[in-house]
C-alpha positions as CSV (number, residue, x, y, z in Angstrom):
1,M,223.7,124.0,-19.1
2,R,223.1,127.1,-17.0
3,E,221.7,130.3,-18.6
4,I,224.2,133.1,-19.2
5,W,223.3,136.8,-18.7
6,D,225.2,139.9,-19.7
7,F,226.6,141.9,-16.8
8,L,227.1,145.7,-17.3
9,R,228.9,147.8,-14.8
10,S,228.1,151.4,-15.6
11,P,230.1,154.4,-14.3
12,A,228.4,157.2,-12.5
13,A,226.2,159.3,-14.8
14,D,223.7,162.1,-14.7
15,A,220.0,161.3,-14.1
16,A,218.8,161.8,-17.7
17,F,221.5,159.5,-19.1
18,N,220.9,156.8,-16.6
19,M,217.2,156.6,-17.6
20,A,218.0,157.0,-21.3
21,L,220.4,154.1,-21.2
22,D,217.9,151.8,-19.5
23,E,215.4,152.5,-22.3
24,A,218.1,152.1,-24.9
25,L,219.0,148.7,-23.4
26,L,215.3,147.7,-23.5
27,R,215.0,148.7,-27.1
28,T,218.0,146.7,-28.1
29,A,217.2,143.6,-26.0
30,T,216.1,141.5,-29.0
31,K,219.5,142.1,-30.7
32,R,221.5,141.0,-27.6
33,G,219.2,138.0,-27.3
34,R,219.7,137.3,-23.6
35,P,219.0,139.1,-20.3
36,L,221.2,141.8,-19.0
37,L,221.9,143.0,-15.4
38,R,223.2,146.5,-15.1
39,V,224.6,148.0,-11.9
40,Y,225.1,151.8,-11.9
41,S,225.4,155.0,-9.8
42,W,224.6,158.7,-10.0
43,G,227.0,161.5,-10.7
44,R,225.3,163.9,-8.2
45,P,222.4,163.6,-5.8
46,S,219.3,162.8,-7.9
47,V,215.7,162.0,-7.7
48,S,213.8,159.7,-10.0
49,F,210.0,159.5,-10.0
50,G,207.4,157.2,-11.4
51,Y,206.0,157.5,-14.9
52,F,202.5,158.2,-13.6
53,Q,203.5,160.8,-11.0
54,K,203.6,164.5,-11.1
55,F,206.9,166.3,-11.3
56,P,208.1,167.0,-7.7
57,A,208.9,170.6,-8.3
58,Q,209.9,171.2,-4.6
59,L,212.9,168.9,-5.1
60,A,214.3,170.5,-8.3
61,D,216.6,173.0,-6.6
62,G,218.6,170.4,-4.7
63,Y,218.5,167.4,-7.0
64,E,218.7,166.4,-10.6
65,V,215.1,165.2,-11.2
66,V,214.1,162.7,-13.9
67,R,210.9,160.8,-14.7
68,R,211.4,157.1,-15.0
69,P,210.0,155.0,-17.9
70,T,208.6,152.7,-15.2
71,G,206.0,153.3,-12.4
72,G,206.5,153.6,-8.7
73,G,207.2,156.5,-6.4
74,V,209.9,159.1,-5.7
75,V,213.3,157.6,-5.1
76,Y,216.3,159.6,-3.8
77,H,219.6,158.5,-5.4
78,G,223.2,159.0,-4.2
79,K,223.4,156.8,-1.1
80,D,221.5,153.9,-2.6
81,T,222.5,151.2,-5.1
82,T,220.7,151.0,-8.3
83,Y,220.4,148.2,-10.8
84,T,218.4,147.3,-14.0
85,V,217.4,144.0,-15.4
86,V,216.4,143.8,-19.1
87,A,215.0,140.6,-20.6
88,P,214.3,140.1,-24.3
89,P,210.8,139.2,-25.5
90,G,209.9,135.5,-25.0
91,H,212.3,135.1,-22.0
92,A,210.7,133.5,-18.9
93,L,210.9,136.8,-17.0
94,H,209.0,138.5,-19.8
95,R,206.4,135.8,-19.9
96,M,205.8,135.9,-16.1
97,K,203.0,137.9,-14.5
98,T,204.4,141.2,-13.2
99,A,204.1,140.2,-9.5
100,D,205.9,136.9,-10.1
101,A,208.8,138.5,-12.0
102,Y,209.0,141.1,-9.3
103,C,209.3,138.5,-6.5
104,A,211.8,136.4,-8.5
105,L,214.2,139.3,-9.0
106,H,213.8,140.5,-5.4
107,K,214.6,137.1,-4.0
108,A,218.0,137.5,-5.9
109,I,218.5,140.9,-4.3
110,A,217.6,139.6,-0.9
111,A,220.3,137.0,-1.3
112,A,222.9,139.7,-1.9
113,F,222.5,140.8,1.7
114,D,224.4,139.1,4.6
115,S,221.4,139.7,6.9
116,Q,219.1,137.5,4.8
117,P,216.1,139.9,4.6
118,A,212.6,138.6,3.5
119,L,210.1,139.6,0.9
120,H,207.2,141.7,2.1
121,Q,203.9,139.9,2.0
122,A,200.9,142.1,1.3
123,P,198.0,142.3,-1.2
124,V,199.3,142.7,-4.7
125,Q,198.3,146.3,-5.2
126,S,200.3,149.4,-6.1
127,P,200.1,152.6,-4.2
128,Q,198.4,155.5,-6.0
129,G,199.2,159.2,-6.3
130,Q,202.3,161.0,-5.0
131,Y,204.4,159.0,-2.6
132,E,208.0,158.1,-1.7
133,C,209.0,154.6,-2.7
134,F,210.7,153.6,0.5
135,Q,207.9,154.8,2.7
136,K,205.5,152.3,1.3
137,P,206.5,148.6,1.0
138,V,204.5,146.6,-1.5
139,H,204.2,142.9,-2.1
140,G,207.5,141.5,-3.0
141,D,209.7,144.3,-1.7
142,V,212.8,143.3,0.3
143,V,212.2,144.2,4.0
144,A,214.0,143.6,7.3
145,D,212.4,144.5,10.7
146,G,209.6,146.3,9.0
147,R,212.0,148.5,7.0
148,K,212.0,148.5,3.2
149,L,215.5,147.7,1.9
150,A,214.8,147.3,-1.8
151,G,212.0,148.1,-4.3
152,G,211.5,148.4,-8.0
153,A,209.2,149.0,-10.9
154,Q,208.7,147.3,-14.2
155,R,207.7,148.0,-17.8
156,R,206.7,145.5,-20.4
157,S,206.6,146.0,-24.1
158,R,207.2,144.2,-27.4
159,S,210.9,145.0,-26.8
160,G,211.0,142.9,-23.6
161,L,211.0,143.5,-19.9
162,L,212.6,146.4,-18.0
163,H,212.9,146.2,-14.2
164,Q,214.5,149.2,-12.5
165,G,215.5,148.6,-8.9
166,S,216.8,150.6,-5.9
167,I,218.5,149.3,-2.8
168,A,218.6,151.5,0.3
169,A,222.2,150.6,1.1
170,K,225.6,150.6,-0.6
171,I,226.3,147.0,-1.7
172,S,228.8,146.0,-4.3
173,A,228.1,144.8,-7.9
174,K,229.8,141.5,-6.8
175,Q,227.2,141.0,-4.1
176,I,224.3,141.6,-6.5
177,E,225.9,139.3,-9.0
178,A,226.3,136.6,-6.3
179,G,222.7,136.9,-5.3
180,F,221.5,136.4,-8.8
181,R,223.8,133.4,-9.3
182,E,222.6,131.8,-6.1
183,V,218.8,132.3,-6.6
184,L,218.4,132.1,-10.3
185,G,221.2,129.6,-11.0
186,I,222.7,131.7,-13.8
187,G,226.1,132.7,-15.0
188,F,227.4,136.1,-16.2
189,E,229.6,137.4,-18.9
190,E,230.9,141.0,-18.7
191,Y,229.3,143.3,-21.2
192,E,230.4,146.5,-22.9
193,L,228.0,148.9,-24.5
194,S,228.0,149.0,-28.3
195,E,228.4,152.3,-30.1
196,A,224.9,151.9,-31.3
197,E,223.5,151.5,-27.8
198,R,225.5,154.5,-26.5
199,A,224.4,156.7,-29.4
200,L,220.8,155.7,-28.8
201,A,221.0,156.6,-25.2
202,K,222.5,160.0,-26.0
203,K,219.7,160.6,-28.5
204,L,217.1,159.7,-25.9
205,V,218.7,162.2,-23.5
206,R,218.4,165.0,-26.0
207,E,214.9,164.1,-27.2
208,K,213.3,162.8,-24.1
209,Y,214.8,162.5,-20.6
210,A,216.4,166.0,-20.4
211,T,213.3,167.7,-21.7
212,D,210.4,169.4,-19.9
213,A,208.0,167.7,-22.3
214,W,209.0,164.4,-20.6
215,N,209.8,165.4,-17.1
216,R,207.2,168.0,-16.5
217,Q,204.8,166.9,-19.2
218,V,204.9,170.3,-20.8
219,R,203.5,170.2,-24.3
């Protein structure tokens, strides 16, 4: 019997809410009890940057800027396709080493393209300091002709695994779903946010993702 995941299609939202909802879905992963794939978009041109990076102040005038709960570099949103995978604690993806889970999910993303791109092969080492995500392919990123097509970043906790990914192209939710079905051999059921999940996301916007304390690390 094949494994069933939840599939959440989110409407366009502002940057703070998109990040808050991802964290809310991670916090409630145990209650859902199975992995969730979320495909979403941005209400206006936005920039997300990695948890360990400095606030890119030079971009704040032209974009909504938000710090991600995961690592990685600066990512420009608006012309890309973004998705999230959340796995509950104890799931195979949560138990895998970070690099192995990264590659497993990116194989599914690669399968969503008609062009059949490959995964980048390089030493398993993350870039340091300030950098733009799509300028520096790392091991397991989706690449074609030397160009990075998709990257991501992960966070693990007792609540489960959070993988946030960006694809440098507009591809449909159906294409992403098909790639996951093909590579991981799973099925999907459409998911709707619960009122509790939505309320938690809104709370995280107010208390975290829309604040300078989080984004600029102003205490």
